[in-house]
N, C-alpha and C positions, 0 to 999 in steps of 0.2 A: 423781299424779292430784289435781286440785283438787276440793273439794266445799264447799258452803255450806249451813249450816242456818240458815234465816231465819224468825224470828217477827216479824210486823209488825202494823200497824194493820189490814191486810187479812186477817190470819189469826187473830189473838189478841185477847182482850178487853183493855180498857184496864187493868183491875185486874191481869191477868197480866203485861202489859208493865211495869207499875209495879214489880212484884216482881222482874222480870228485870233492872231497871235498877239494883238495889242490890247493892253488894259485887261488882262484876264485874271488878275489877282483876286477880284471880288466875286468871280463867277461861282465858285464852290459855296461861298457863304450865302449868296443870293439863292442858290438852289436849296440849300439846307433850311433856309428861312421861309421858303415858299409855302409850305404847308406842314401841319403836324404829321402828315402821312410820310413825309420825307425823313428818313432816319439818319441820313448822312450823304456827303458828296465829296468826291475827289476829282480834280481836273488835271489832265495831262495835256499841256500845250507845248508843242515843239515846232520846228520850222516846217515840218511836213505833216503834222496832224494836230487835231484838236479833239479831245475826248473827255466827256463828262461821265463819270461812274457814279451811279445813284443807288442808294439802298432805300427801297420803298417798304412800307408796312404791308406785309403779305395779304391780310384780309381785305384790304381796300379794293373796292370795285374799280376796274379800269386803272389799276395802279400804273401800268405801263404808260398809258396815255397821259396820266398826271405827271409822271416823271419826265416825259419828253417835254411837256408844256413848261415845267419848271426850268428845264435846261435851256430851252429856246428863249424864254423870257429873260433869263439871267444873261444869256449871251447878247441879246439885243440891248439890254440896259448897259452892259459893260463895253461892248465893242461897236455898237451901232449897226450890226448886221441883223437885219430883220428876219423873222422866221420864214417868210416867203422866199427870201434869197437862198435859204438852205434847202429848199425843196429839191429832192433828188441828189443833194450833195453830201448826204450822210447815210450811214448804215446804223441800224438799231439792233443791239444784241440784248437778249433777255435770258434769265434763268441760267441753265448750265452753260450756255454759249458765251457768257460774259467771261468766265474764268479762262476758257480756252483762248479767247481773243486776247485778253490782257497778257496771258503767259506768252502768247505768240509775239505780241508787240514787244514785251520786255526782252525777249530773246533775240530780237532783231529780225524776225522772220517777216515782218510786215513793213520793214523800212524800205526806202528808195534803193539803198544798197543793202542787199540781204546780208545779215551778220554784223552790221555796223555796231560798234560798242557804245556810242554815246547815249542811246535810248535807255539803257539799263539805269544809268545815273539819273536821267530825267524822270523815270518812273519812281525811283526812290525819293527824289526831291519832291515830287508831287504829293506823296504820302506825308512826308515831313511837313510840307506847307499846310496840308489839310489838318494834320495833327496839331500844329501850332495855332491854327485858326479855330480849332474845335469843331471841325465839320465832318470828322470821320465817324464811323460806327464800328461796332465790334466785327461785323461781317466784312466791312471794307478793309479794316486793318488786317484781318486774316487773309483776304484776297490779295492785297498788295504784298504782304510778307511772303506768301506762297509764290507770287510772281517773281520776286527777287531770288528766292531759292531755286525756282525752276530755271531762271536765266543762268544761274551759276552751274546747274547740272548740265544744261545744254552747252554752255561754253567749255566745260571740262570734259564732257562726254562725246563731243562731236567736232568736226572740222569746220563748223559753220563760220567761225571767225575768219577762216581763209577763203570761204566761199564768196565773201563780199569784202569791200573796203569802205573805210569811213568816207564821208563826203569830202572832208578836207583832203585826204590822200588821193581820192579820185579826181578832185579838181586839179591838184598838182600834177597828176599823171596826164590829164588832158592838156595841161600847159606845157608839159615836158617836150612835146614835139616841136615847140616853137622856141625852145631855150637850148642854146648850144652848150653853155657852161654855167651851171648853177653857182659855182664858187665865185664867179665874176659878177654875179647879179647884184644890183643895188635894190634891196627889198625894204618896203615899208609895211609894217604890220599895224593895223588900226584896231585896237581893242586890247583889253588886259584881263579878261575873264578866263574861265576854265577852257572855253573853246579856243581862245587865243593861245593858251599854253599848248594845247594839242596841235594847233596849227604851227607853232614854233617848232615843236618836235618833228613834225612832218617835213618842214622846210629843211631842218638840219639833216634829216635822213636823205633828202634829195641832194645834199651837198652845199646848200646855201650857207654863206658865212657872213656876209655884210647885211645885217638885219637891224633895222631901227624900229622902235615902237612909238606910236602916238596913242594917247588916250583922251577921248572926248570928255571923260569924267575927271581928268587930272591925275590918274594913277600910273602914268608912264614911268616915272622915276623909280618907284618901288618895284614895278614889274621888271624894268631893265636891270636893276641891281640884282634881283633874285635870279634872273636867267642869263646874266652876263652879256647883254647886248646894249646897243646905244639907244638913246631916247631923244625925242624932240618935242618941243611945245609949239612948233610952227608947222602945222599940217600942210599948208599951201607950198611953202618953200621946199619942204622935204618931198612932197608928192610929185612935184614937177621934175625933180631930179631922179626919182625912182624908176627902175626898169619894171618892177613888179610891185603892185599895191594889192594887199589882201585885207579885206575888211571883215571883221567878225565881232561887232559890238552890238549891244542891246539898245544903243541910243536911238531915240525916235527921230524920224526925219532923215533926210539925206545928209551924210557926212562928207561924201566925195561927190563933187559936182564938176561940170565942165570948167566953171570959174576957178575952183580949187586947183584944177590941173593946168590952169593957165590958158584956158580957151574960152571963147565966148560964142554961145549959140545965137547966130543971127537969124536963122530961119529954121524952125523946128522940122520943116519938111525937107530941108536940104540933106543930101547924102553925106556931107562932111561939114566940119566947122573949122573956121580959121584958128590957128594956133599962135599964141603970143610969143613963142620962142622956138628955136630950132632944136630938133631931136635927130640924132643919127640912127637910132634904133626905135622899133615900135615898143610902146609901153603896153603891159598887160595889167588889167584890173580884174581881180577875182572877188566877187561879192558873195560872202557866206552868211550874210546877215538876214534875219527875218524879224521885223520888217526890213526891207531892202536898205542897205547902207549907202548904195550908190545910185545916183540919178541915172535912169535908163538913157538919158540924152548923151551920156558919156560914150555910148556905143557909136555915136555919130562922128566922134572926133577922128580926124584923118590919121592920127598917129597912135591910136589906142584900140586895143581889143578888150571887150568886156565879156567875162564869163560869170554867169550868175547861177543860183541854185537850180533854176528851172532848166537851164541848159545842161548842167551837170546831171540832173535827174534823167534826162533823155539819153545819156550815155552810160547809165548804170549797167553793169554787166549782167548777163543771164545767170540764174542760180545754178550752183553746182548741185545737181539733182540728188545725188546720193547723200551728201551731207545734210541737205535741207530735209529730205525725207526722214532721216534718222532724228533730226531735231524736232520735226513735227510729231513724230511718234512719242518722243519724250514729253512734249507739251501736252499731247492728248492724254497720256497716262497721268500726268500731274493734274490735269483738269478733272479727270475721272476721280482721282483720289480726293481732290478738293470737294467735289460734289458728294462723294460717299461720306466724307467726314462731316459735311454740313448736314446730311440726312441723319447721321448718328447723333449729332448735336440736337437735332430737332426732336428725336425720339427719347433723348435722355430724361427730360422732365417726366415722361410717362413711366420710364423704368424706375425713377426715383419715387414717384407717387405709388407705384405698385409695391415697392419694397417697404415704404413707410407704412402702407396699409397693412401688409402682412406682419411686419415687426410690431406694430401696435397690437394686433391680435395675439402675437406670440407672447409679448410681455404680460398681457392680461392673463393668459393661460398659465404662464410661469408663476405669476403672483398667486393664482388660485392653488397651484400645486404646492407652493411653499406654505400656504395657509393650512393645507392638509398634512403638513409635516414631511414634505418631500426632502429626501436626503441629497438631492442634486442629480440623481440619475434621471428623473423625469425631465428636468430642465435640459440636461445634456441631450437627451433623445429628441426633445422638441426642437432645439436649435439645429440639430443635425437634419431633422426632417424638413425644416424650413429652408435650409441651405440647398437641399436636394430639390425641393419643389420650385425654388426660384431660379435654379440654374437654367432650365430649358426656356422659360419665358424671357429671360435676359438674352440668351443666345438668339432666340427668334426675333427679338426686338431689333438686334443689330442686322440680322439677315434680311428682315423686311425693309429696314432703312437702306441697306446696301442696294436693294432692288427698287428703291424709290417708293416703297409702300408704307412709310412710317405712319401715315394717316390711318391705315387699316388697323395698325396695332393700337393706336389711341382709341379708335372707335370700338375695338373689341374689349378693351378694358372698361370703357364706360358701359357697354352693353352687358357685360358679365358681372362686374363688381360695382358699377356706379362710380368708378374712379375718374375724376377729371383732373388732369395734371395742372398744377399751379403755373400760371403764366410766367412767374418769376423764379421758377425752380432752378436751383443751381445746376449748371451744365458741367458735365465731365468731358474733357477734351480727349477724344479717342484717336486723334490724328496720328500720334506717335506710333500707335499700334498698326497703322496702315502703311507706314513707310517701309 
């Protein structure tokens, strides 16, 4: 049984999500090691959501409760967020609802900005990380692979990408009303990861030309050479000259503080802070990091405006209903096909067991016919008869599985023929037939 514990911008505060985003590398492993009943775990942790996908052994009593317990204990051990702090801050999806939720998430339908593209890569990386750490299961692999396929179908088949904008571009658009000429702007980019590359592309689209990069991890030179921009190793000197500072680094702790910007907070309750140098224009700082890269006290500086993810979230545009509705229909259809394929997989051992039972009887009858001098005609007739007899039970198995009644088929075989499918019977993947 699949389940998903999901804390997102829809259910949890920004501060709580920030705490959940730190030290999450060990969470999936801790969940998987919690009990033999846990078959696998994959964790998706982004700036606006924390989700644990868990595959539980189906026959276990209260499997759902056990899976949630495993997730909450792993989260507390890794991040320090206690279970009681998450009360009311997460949603639980089980069974068929897990696929529809993940497919929706991967397609950008559950993002702060509907249709944003970053989440698809984050979902793929979550599976890759779990695969590397050995915490996946066959069903979780199938779930996440289908999620990526669904995301591509939604992207190619709808206008959802135009219904929303990425957080980076939305942040720049919010800043645009305060910037007269992007080409004259002195920009400092803090960070050198994939998010920084996306931010750089968005800055250039806005017309920014004078861009310098700083890396807390010392990767600025390589990033600058690759993208044709300047680099600096002195954050404070460069930040104090910049008109726009954008942070998008995974470094823990505040990278940009009032002191870095040349100011000193004398009284945290004061509306403004003294500045150690003169500025002729206001500086803007955009914090795209989670955990926060910028000390909130920067907002108190007299010459500085701070725009963070929480503020950007409040300005996210309304969904374009038609594109979103079409995308959700695609997601629901993909989730239905995922469920049907899963049911067919579950009934396959029963079909295999039935065929093995019948073919064993067939071979015995053919051997007796040969012993009586059969010239091959009896064997041919017997094989044809068995093929005809097995056709309808095989079709009915798939029909019952599609309707969610695979268990009835298994029970019928046991009642009529005493056949109990082997737990480890080889499964035949029928998903391609459902596409």
